[in-house]
N, C-alpha and C positions, 0 to 999 in steps of 0.2 A: 775626899775622893768620891765618896758615895753621892754627895750632892752634885759634884761635877758630872758624874755619869748620868744621874737622873735628868740633869738639865741638857746635857749634850746629846743624848739619844734622840729625843723628839726634835731638837734643833737640827740635827743632821738630816732627818727625814724632810723637814720643812725646806732646808737648804737645797736638797736634791730637786724637789719639786719647783722651787723658785728658780734654780739654774736653768731648768728646762724651759720655763716660761720666758726667762730673760733671753735665752738664745733664739726663741721663736717669736720675739716681740715684733719683728718686722712684718709678720703676717697678720698681726692683730689690728683692730681698729684703733684710732688714736687714744681714746680714754683707757682701753685695756692695755695697750703698750706702755702708756705712762704708769699705770698701776703696777705692771711688772717691773719697771725701773725703780719705782718707789719701794716696792717690796725688797728688791735686791739691796738697795741702799740701807734700808732699815734693818735688814738682817746683818749687814756688815757692822752697823753700829751696835746691834744687840750682841753679836759675837765678841766685839771689842769690850763691851761692858762686862760680859761674862768672864772674860780673861782677867780683867782688872779686879772684879769682885773676888775671884778666886785668889788672886795675888794678895789683895788686902787681907783676906781671911787667913792666909799663911802668916802674915805679919802679926795679926791679932792672936793667933794660936802659938806664936813663938816658934813656928816651923820653917821660917825662911832660912835658906842655906846660902852662905857666902862661899863662892868658888873663886878664890883669889889667885891670880897669876901675875907675873911681871907685865906691866901695861905702859905703853907709850901713849901718854895722854894727848900729845899734839897730833899723832897719827889718827887716834880715835876721833878727836874733834874734827879733824880735816875730813874724814870719811862722812861724818854726820852732816857737815856743811855741804859736801858734794851731793849727798842724797837729798838735801833740802833745797838745793839751788833751783830746780824746776818750779817748785811751789813759790819760792821767793821771787823768781822772775815773773811768774804769772801775777803775783800780787804787787809787783813794782817795788819790792823792798830789797835793796842791795845788801849783801852780806860781806862783812870785813873781818878778817882774822888777824889778831895781834898776839905777840908773844913777849913776855917779860921774864927775866931770870934765865938761868942755865937749864937746858933740857935735863930732866931727870926721869928715871923709871920709877913707878910706884907699884905697889902690890894691891890689886883691886880686882873686883869682879867685872870684867869687861862688858858682859851683857847688861848688868845693872847700870853701870856708868853710861853706856851707850843710850839706855832708855831715859836716864835723867837728862842728858844733853839734848836728845831728840825732843823731849817734852818742852824744855826751856826754849829751845830754838823755834819749835813750832808755835808756841804761844807768842814769842816775840814777833814772828812774821805775821801772825793773825792780828795782833794788836798794834803793829808798827805802821810806818808810813814810808814815804819816799826818801826820808833821811837815813833809812837803812837800819841795820842791826850790827853792833860791834861785839864780837866774841873775843875775849882776851884770856890767854893762858899764862899763869905765873907759878913760880916755884920758889921755895926757900929751903933751908936745911931740914925742915920738919914736915912740910906740907906742899901740896899742889892745889891750885885753884883754877876755876873757870868762871868768868863773869859773862853774862849775856845781857846786853843793854839795848833797849829800843827807845825810840823817841816819839812814841804814839800817845795814846790817851792818858797813860799813867795810872796811878792809883789814888783814890780819894782818901782823906784822913780815916785811919782805922782799917783800911782794906788790906794793908800789908800783913796784918795779923790774921786775916781770914783766908788768904789765897791758898793756903795749904789745907784748908778744911775740905772734907769730902763733899762733893756735889755742890760746892759753893759757886755762885755766879754773881758778877758785879751788879747785874740787874735782874732780880728775882722774877720780875714780871715778864721777862723775855724768855721764850722757850728756847731750849738748846737745839739749834739747827745746824751748827757747825762745830768742828773740833771733835774731841774724843768723848770719853765716858764721864768726864767730870771728876775722875779719880787720879788723873795724871800727876798733879803736884803733890797730892797726898802720898802716892806711891813713891814719887821722887824723894820726898822727905824721909820716908822709911828706908829707902835705899841708901841715902846719905848716912842716916843714923846707924844702919847695919855695919857700915864701914868705920864707925867712930868719927864721922865727919859732920859738917854743918851744911845746912841749906838756908840761905837768908834772902830777904826781899827788901827792896826800897822802891819807893815810887812817889811822884808828885803829879797832880792833875795837869795835863797839858804839856808836861815835860818828858814823861816817859817812865820806864821802870827798869830796874836792874836786879837780876838774880845772881847770887854768888854761891857756887858749890866749892867747898873746901874739904880736902881729904888728906889724912895722914899718909906719908910716904909708905909706911908699913901698916898692915891691917890692924885696926884698932890701936894704932900708936897714938902718942900724945903730941900736941902742938899748942902753942900759945896764941899765935896770931896767924891770920890768913896772909898769903903773899900778895893779895890784891885788895884794893879798897872797894868797899861796897858802895859808898856814896860817890857819884860822879863829880867831876870838877865843876860842872854847871849846876849842881844841886844846891839848894839852900842848906845852911849849916844844920847839922843833925840836931843841935840843941834848940833850934827855933821851932821844930815840929816833930818832937820825939815820937808821937803816935804813928807817924807815917814811916818810921824807920825801924822795922821790927826784925829781930834776929830770932829765928826758930832753930833750936839745936836739940 
């Protein structure tokens, strides 16, 4: 909390000044107005990074708290899709929701699960194409699962084991100009583990990627198998390219 205070205090002052400049940018000359817009955008990114760094630090310190309540997973995922639809439409990426198995309530931290699904769906929209994104919800007697499948660039051999790494990028030579802090999937993995769940990745170059979140119906309960397949029907058999099909639990 001390670190948070030390970082947030000067950032608040900078934000106040930047907000004034941004509101007055119409009265500036072209280059100055553009500078005000860039400052605003970069401050947004920095604040997002700070929030994510503080969240990661809580996991590292063992201080993350799970606040579990009865959760309707279908309703939560539907809300996330509704919130992501404007971005998907601008990107030309249709979103499709599917459901398998009987609807069941699970006990989970809705804030954390919302964050995981938003991250997975945001990544799928960013890396997808006009073939769309399929979001599937499934349940069995022990667990509930969500898969998010896109049909975009996919993952190269070995990358499925790296996507949950902090600040990892598929192309290290490319500066991060879009998306979040680079910690989204790392935080999502920790959120899944905090529930006693799994977060897994599959991908093939040119075919797309699929991420699967599996959660016990009861907090830190046990389950043997996920209700949903990780490997899509159009994927190569897992045995033919094991390095590309990585389960991180």
